[in-house]
N, C-alpha and C positions, 0 to 999 in steps of 0.2 A: 816079142813078149806079148802074151795074150791079153785081151781086155780084162779077163778075170783076175790075172796076176797083177795087172796095173792097179785095179780097184783095191785089191787087198793091200798093195804096197802103200796106198794113200790113206788107209784107215789109221786114225790116231790111236796110239796104244791105250789111251785112257778109255776109249770106247770098248775095247776088248776087256779091259779091267772091270768096267761096269757090268758087262755081260757075265763075267766070272762071279762077281759079287751077287748078281741075281740068281745064278745057279746055286750058289751056296746058301741062299735063303735071305739075303738082305732085302729089306723093305724100302729103304730110301738111301740116297747118296747125297752128300753135301760137298760143295766146293766153295772156296773163299775168293771167287773172282766173278766178274760180270762180263767176261769176254764173249764175243758173238759165237765163238766156236762151241761153247757149252750149250747155247740155245739150239745149235744145229743137231746136237746128239740127244736132245730131249730134256735138258735142264730148264727149270723155270725159276725166276727170281722170286724169293719169298721174304726178303729182308730189304727194307729201305730205311734210311736214317730218319725220315720224317715219322715213321711209325714209332721209333723209340722216343722221339721228342714228344709226341702226343701221349705216350704211355706215362712218362714222368710228369707231364703237365696234369694229367688226370689224377695222379697220386697226390700232387701238391694241392689241387683243388679239394680233393676229398679230405686231406689232412687238415687244411685250414678250417674246415667245417666241423671238425671233431668237437671242439668246445667253443661255442660262439654264443654270447649273450647280448640281448638288446632290450632297451627300455626307452619309452618315450612318454612325454607329458606335455599337455597344453598349458601355456603360461600367458597371461595377459600382460605383455611387455613388448619391447622392441629388440631386434637383434643386437643393436648397439649397446643396449643395457646389459644383455647377457654377456657380451664380450668384455664389457667394463668390469663385470663381476669376475669373469675368468682371469682377467689381468691381475686382480687383487686376491686370487685364490690362496696364496700363502697366508694372508691375514684372515681370510674368511673360512679357511678350511675347518676349523674346530666347530664353528657355528653351523656348518653344512650338515653334519651328522653327529650324534652323540658318541659314536664309536670312533670318530676321528680324534687323534691325539695331537699331531703336529704336522706342519708342512713348512719346509724351508727351501728357498731358492739357492741352488748351488752355483750356477752362473747363468749369465744372460738375463733376459726379461721374459715374462710369461708368454707374450705374443710374438716371440722371436724363434724361428726355426733353429734347432740346435741347443736351445736352452734346456737346463735340467733342474728337476726338483726332487726332493726326498720327502716321501709321505709315510707317516706312521698311523696305522689304524688297526682296530680289532676286527677280525673276520672269524666267524664261527667260534668266538670266544678266545682266540689267540692273537697276540700282537704281531703284526707284520710290518716290515720296513721295505718299502718299494722305491726304486729309483726310476723316474720317468723322464724321457727325453722327447721334446717336441720335434716332429719330423716334417710337418706341413701345416701352415697357417693360411687360411683364407678368411681375412677379417670380416666379421659379421655373418659368416656362413659355416665354416668348419675348422676344427682343430684336431690334428692327428698326432699320436704319440706312441712311443715304444716303452714297454715295461721290461727292464733288464731281467733276462732269464725267464720271463713268463709269457710275453706275447705283445699284442698291440691293442690300441684303443682309439676311440674318436668321440668327439662331441660335435653334433651338427645342429644348426639352427635353421628351421624351415618356416618362412612367413605363412601364416594362416589367417588372412584378414586382419582383424585388430588383435590377434594373438600370434604366438609363435609355437612351433612344436620343437621341444628340446629333446634330441635323440642322443642317448649314450650307448656306445657299442664297446664290447670287450671280447677280444679273441685270444684265448689261451692256447699256446702251441708255438711251433716254429716251422718256417718254410725252408730251413737250411737242409741241403741234401744229406742223406744218411743219418746224421746226428739229429736232424729235426724229427724224424720218425721216433727215435728213442725218447726225445724230450716229450713228445706228445703222449707216448705211452705212460711215462712217469706221471705227467700231469693228470691224465685220466684216472690213474690210481689214486693220486693224492686228493684231487678235487671232485672225483666222481660222486661221492656221497655228500658233498658240501655245496654243490651247485645251487641247490634250492636256497640255502642261506645267502649265497653270493648274489643271486638274482633278487632276493628280497631286499638286500642291502642297496642294490642299484635302484629299486623302486622307491625305497625310502629316501634316497638321495634326490630323486626326481621330485617327489612330493615336498620335501623340505625346501628345495630350490624354488618351487612355486610359491611357498609361503614367504620366502625371503624376498623374492623379486617383485611379486605383485603389490605388496604394500608400498615399496619404494617407488614403483611405477605410478601408482595412484597418487602418492604424495607429490612426486615431481610434476605430474600433470596438473594437479590441483594448484600448485604454486605458479605454474605458467599461466593458468586461467586467471588467477587473482592479479598477477602482474599485468596481463593483457587488459583486464578491466580497469 
């Protein structure tokens, strides 16, 4: 047997098929395998699982940023005082903002992960009922919660000398695969023209909290000074 015939005998049929496809005008060929043989006849790997993971991660990051609101206010008080107020939120809710109607504890306690509350308040002129569940509590620093069907939120307390910075964050949307994108689209349509009113509501809550906590802080410190004297 000649060397030429031996070489032809060892050629894989797929190699000949690729040549035929090229003759017929094909621009590219794909195979669903990463065997070394395919590299030997000119195939290059164009897909890796890491690429897909990064793609979905980027989608999630972009989606979570679709509707995100943040407000902060400086208050002359202590982190402990703020969290004491947060613990009593069901009782203090109506005095926090004139558009707040009611707040009740469903189960657990305010500073306990997994606890739930129901809040009723007016937003852009309409009454809304929201159910919130505490997901993470870092006493004196941060409280994170979920809003059923709407998104997530957080309160953060940052010491600033003899003051604190009270930060309120609200993220409307969902990071659930597939359905999360649909929820985000719906929320953008429903809240798109009302985000200004919602942001103003958050700012008013911050300023009202400052008015509530600073007199209490001054009063408690005045009493301590009198007692010490």
